[in-house]
C-alpha positions as CSV (number, residue, x, y, z in Angstrom):
1,X,-13.7,-17.0,-16.0
2,X,-12.4,-17.6,-19.3
3,X,-16.0,-18.3,-20.2
4,X,-15.2,-21.3,-22.6
5,X,-12.2,-19.7,-24.6
6,X,-8.6,-20.7,-24.1
7,X,-7.4,-16.6,-24.3
8,X,-9.1,-13.7,-23.0
9,X,-8.7,-10.1,-24.4
10,X,-10.0,-8.9,-20.9
11,X,-8.6,-10.8,-18.5
12,X,-5.4,-11.7,-16.3
13,X,-5.1,-14.0,-13.8
14,X,-2.2,-14.8,-11.9
15,X,-0.9,-17.4,-9.3
16,X,1.5,-17.7,-6.3
17,X,1.7,-20.5,-4.3
18,X,3.6,-19.7,-0.7
19,X,4.7,-22.1,1.9
20,X,7.7,-20.3,4.1
21,X,9.0,-18.7,1.6
22,X,8.0,-18.2,-2.4
23,X,9.9,-18.8,-5.8
24,X,9.7,-16.0,-7.8
25,X,11.1,-17.6,-10.7
26,X,14.8,-18.3,-11.7
27,X,14.1,-15.4,-14.6
28,X,13.8,-13.2,-12.0
29,X,17.7,-13.5,-11.2
30,X,18.6,-10.0,-11.7
31,X,16.5,-8.6,-8.8
32,X,18.2,-11.0,-6.3
33,X,21.2,-10.8,-4.5
34,X,23.8,-13.4,-3.8
35,X,23.4,-14.5,0.3
36,X,26.4,-14.0,2.6
37,X,26.7,-17.6,3.0
38,X,26.8,-18.5,-0.6
39,X,29.1,-16.1,-2.4
40,X,27.4,-17.7,-5.6
41,X,24.0,-19.5,-5.5
42,X,24.4,-21.0,-8.9
43,X,27.7,-22.8,-7.5
44,X,27.5,-26.6,-8.0
45,X,23.5,-26.7,-8.8
46,X,20.7,-24.6,-9.8
47,X,19.2,-22.0,-7.7
48,X,15.3,-23.0,-8.2
49,X,14.1,-19.6,-7.4
50,X,13.0,-18.9,-3.4
51,X,13.6,-15.6,-1.8
52,X,14.0,-14.4,1.8
53,X,11.6,-11.6,3.1
54,X,13.1,-8.1,2.8
55,X,13.8,-6.2,6.1
56,X,10.6,-5.4,7.7
57,X,9.1,-2.3,6.4
58,X,10.3,-3.4,2.8
59,X,8.6,-6.8,3.3
60,X,5.2,-5.4,3.4
61,X,5.7,-2.4,0.7
62,X,5.1,-2.4,-2.7
63,X,8.5,-0.8,-3.1
64,X,11.7,-1.4,-5.0
65,X,14.8,0.2,-6.1
66,X,17.1,-1.6,-8.0
67,X,20.5,-2.7,-6.4
68,X,19.8,-1.0,-2.7
69,X,19.7,-2.2,0.5
70,X,17.7,-3.0,2.1
71,X,14.6,-1.9,0.4
72,X,15.7,-3.2,-3.1
73,X,16.7,-6.7,-4.2
74,X,16.0,-9.7,-2.7
75,X,18.3,-12.2,-1.2
76,X,18.4,-15.9,-2.6
77,X,16.6,-18.4,-0.5
78,X,19.7,-20.8,0.8
79,X,19.4,-22.9,3.4
80,X,22.7,-24.2,3.2
81,X,24.2,-20.8,3.7
82,X,23.6,-20.7,7.4
83,X,23.1,-24.2,8.8
84,X,26.2,-26.1,9.8
85,X,24.9,-29.4,9.4
86,X,23.7,-28.2,6.2
87,X,26.4,-26.7,4.7
88,X,27.3,-26.5,0.8
89,X,27.7,-28.4,-1.3
90,X,25.9,-31.4,0.1
91,X,22.7,-31.9,-1.7
92,X,20.2,-34.3,-0.2
93,X,16.6,-34.9,0.6
94,X,17.0,-32.8,4.0
95,X,19.8,-30.4,2.9
96,X,20.9,-28.0,0.2
97,X,19.7,-24.9,-1.3
98,X,16.0,-26.0,-2.5
99,X,15.6,-27.4,0.4
100,X,11.4,-26.7,1.1
101,X,11.4,-24.3,-2.1
102,X,8.7,-25.0,-4.2
103,X,9.1,-26.5,-7.5
104,X,6.6,-24.5,-9.2
105,X,7.3,-20.6,-9.1
106,X,4.7,-17.3,-9.2
107,X,2.8,-17.2,-12.6
108,X,2.6,-13.8,-13.3
109,X,-0.7,-12.4,-14.8
110,X,-1.3,-14.2,-17.9
111,X,-4.2,-14.6,-20.6
112,X,-4.0,-17.8,-21.0
113,X,-6.3,-20.6,-19.5
114,X,-4.0,-23.3,-19.7
115,X,-0.7,-21.6,-18.3
116,X,-3.1,-20.8,-15.2
117,X,-4.7,-24.5,-14.9
118,X,-1.2,-25.7,-15.5
119,X,0.7,-24.0,-12.3
120,X,-2.8,-25.5,-10.6
121,X,-2.7,-28.6,-11.6
122,X,0.9,-28.7,-10.4
123,X,0.8,-27.6,-6.9
124,X,1.8,-29.7,-3.7
125,X,1.1,-28.7,0.0
126,X,5.0,-28.9,1.8
127,X,6.5,-26.7,4.4
128,X,5.7,-24.1,6.9
129,X,3.1,-21.1,6.5
130,X,3.9,-17.4,5.6
131,X,0.8,-15.5,4.8
132,X,2.2,-12.4,5.1
133,X,4.5,-13.3,2.0
134,X,2.0,-15.5,-0.1
135,X,0.0,-11.7,0.2
136,X,2.8,-9.7,-0.7
137,X,3.9,-11.5,-3.8
138,X,0.1,-11.7,-4.7
139,X,0.3,-7.8,-4.3
140,X,3.6,-7.5,-6.5
141,X,1.7,-9.7,-9.5
142,X,-0.7,-7.0,-9.2
143,X,1.8,-4.2,-9.3
144,X,2.8,-1.7,-12.0
145,X,5.9,-1.5,-10.3
146,X,9.0,-3.9,-10.1
147,X,9.6,-6.5,-10.3
148,X,6.8,-7.9,-12.0
149,X,5.4,-4.7,-13.6
150,X,3.0,-6.6,-15.8
151,X,-0.5,-4.7,-13.8
152,X,-2.0,-2.0,-15.1
153,X,-1.4,1.5,-13.1
154,X,-3.4,1.6,-9.6
155,X,-6.7,4.0,-10.2
156,X,-6.8,2.7,-13.6
157,X,-10.8,3.0,-14.2
158,X,-10.6,0.5,-16.9
159,X,-9.3,-2.2,-14.7
160,X,-10.3,-4.3,-11.3
161,X,-7.4,-6.0,-9.5
162,X,-8.8,-8.6,-7.6
163,X,-6.7,-11.1,-5.1
164,X,-7.5,-14.2,-3.6
165,X,-5.7,-15.4,-0.7
166,X,-6.3,-19.0,0.9
167,X,-4.7,-21.0,3.6
168,X,-5.2,-24.2,5.1
169,X,-3.0,-23.3,8.0
170,X,-1.9,-20.4,10.6
171,X,1.3,-18.0,10.2
172,X,4.5,-20.6,11.4
173,X,7.9,-20.0,12.0
174,X,9.8,-23.3,12.9
175,X,11.8,-23.2,16.5
176,X,13.5,-26.4,15.7
177,X,17.4,-26.7,15.2
178,X,18.5,-25.9,11.9
179,X,15.1,-24.6,10.3
180,X,15.3,-21.9,7.8
181,X,12.7,-19.7,6.9
182,X,12.2,-16.8,4.3
183,X,13.5,-14.8,7.5
184,X,16.4,-16.6,7.5
185,X,18.1,-19.0,10.3
186,X,16.6,-19.4,14.1
187,X,18.6,-16.2,15.4
188,X,17.8,-14.2,12.0
189,X,13.9,-15.0,12.3
190,X,14.7,-13.9,16.1
191,X,16.1,-10.4,15.0
192,X,13.7,-10.3,11.8
193,X,10.6,-10.4,13.7
194,X,11.8,-8.8,17.0
195,X,12.0,-12.0,19.2
196,X,14.4,-12.1,22.0
197,X,14.1,-15.2,22.4
198,X,13.2,-18.6,20.0
199,X,9.0,-18.3,20.9
200,X,6.5,-19.5,19.2
201,X,3.7,-17.2,20.3
202,X,6.1,-14.0,19.9
203,X,6.6,-14.8,16.3
204,X,3.3,-15.7,15.5
205,X,2.3,-12.6,16.9
206,X,4.5,-10.9,14.6
207,X,3.7,-12.5,11.4
208,X,0.4,-12.1,12.2
209,X,0.4,-8.4,12.6
210,X,2.7,-8.3,9.1
211,X,-0.1,-9.9,8.0
212,X,-2.8,-7.5,8.7
213,X,-0.4,-4.6,8.0
214,X,0.1,-5.9,4.3
215,X,-3.7,-6.3,3.7
216,X,-4.2,-3.0,4.8
217,X,-1.5,-1.9,2.2
218,X,-3.2,-3.6,-0.4
219,X,-6.8,-2.7,0.5
220,X,-5.5,0.6,0.4
221,X,-4.3,0.5,-3.4
222,X,-8.3,-0.4,-4.1
223,X,-7.3,-4.3,-4.3
224,X,-10.5,-6.0,-3.5
225,X,-9.2,-9.1,-1.3
226,X,-11.1,-12.1,-0.8
227,X,-9.8,-15.1,1.7
228,X,-10.4,-18.3,1.9
229,X,-9.7,-20.3,5.6
230,X,-9.5,-24.4,4.0
231,X,-10.0,-27.2,6.4
232,X,-8.9,-25.6,9.5
233,X,-10.5,-25.4,12.8
234,X,-13.0,-23.2,13.6
235,X,-11.3,-22.0,16.6
236,X,-8.4,-21.1,14.8
237,X,-7.4,-17.6,15.4
238,X,-5.9,-17.3,11.5
239,X,-9.8,-17.2,10.8
240,X,-10.3,-13.9,12.5
241,X,-7.3,-12.7,10.3
242,X,-8.2,-13.7,7.4
243,X,-12.0,-12.0,7.8
244,X,-9.8,-9.0,8.9
245,X,-7.8,-9.0,5.7
246,X,-11.1,-9.4,3.6
247,X,-12.4,-5.8,2.0
248,X,-15.6,-6.7,3.8
249,X,-17.1,-10.1,5.3
250,X,-18.9,-11.0,2.4
251,X,-15.4,-11.6,0.8
252,X,-14.3,-14.1,3.5
253,X,-14.8,-17.6,3.2
254,X,-14.7,-20.6,5.4
255,X,-14.2,-23.9,3.6
256,X,-14.5,-27.1,5.8
257,X,-14.0,-29.7,2.7
258,X,-12.8,-30.2,-1.0
259,X,-16.8,-29.6,-1.9
260,X,-16.7,-25.9,0.0
261,X,-13.8,-25.2,-1.4
262,X,-15.0,-25.7,-4.9
263,X,-18.5,-23.9,-4.1
264,X,-16.1,-20.8,-2.5
265,X,-14.6,-20.6,-6.0
266,X,-18.1,-20.9,-7.7
267,X,-19.4,-18.1,-5.7
268,X,-16.5,-16.2,-5.9
269,X,-16.1,-16.9,-9.9
270,X,-19.3,-15.6,-10.5
271,X,-19.1,-12.7,-8.4
272,X,-16.1,-11.7,-10.8
273,X,-18.3,-12.6,-14.1
274,X,-20.8,-10.5,-13.2
275,X,-18.3,-7.7,-12.3
276,X,-16.6,-7.9,-15.8
277,X,-20.4,-8.2,-17.5
278,X,-21.0,-4.7,-15.9
279,X,-17.5,-3.1,-17.5
């Protein structure tokens, strides 16, 4: 995509790592509000940058009004704030404000190849899977609106906006005692996802629905969406979800192996290079 150059005048790439939540970076602290159970997210340690999802439907909307609730700032992801056995200020391998919060934060749109390579090389796999959150923050990176603002205006004839969504698993919110996610504790997740009891099937269905809704909203802004299911069983319903999420069937890929994944990205890269040449 960078055509052998270290910097591009016509290309910018952002990278969003998602698990159960997304790390938007400590530089975004002005867009984040404290968690009720943790009145100071910086007390005793450093907030790494992960956030909870905003209340529905704001969790799937490209909208932002500063310092308002619930459609404004994001609540700091603070595992210790809610769960007794992870109570502040204990910080160990299994408890603390940054538990299952990835070290790597969002890379906003960059024209530097080294920045893109650097974050990809640093990526690790861990935690739950929230495809809706990944898609939402990918959209935020491409958006001209807060909180990132690096994207060109929607409808700009000189710019193509492309999103590639890759996952190696289905949407999942844990029902285990003491679990925590972008929706908060088990009780908070039940309420946020509209599940009267702690049922995995209910949570999966609702999170899949939100994934479908955010995909449609992204495509409504004329953002081209590619989707990739990596190392996923052929019978998994997430493949149907990814196929529907893609702009069309030709932009949906199933990549069972590392070699297949490399081939998939090569195919997408070639398509996008042709798109750039066309301009």
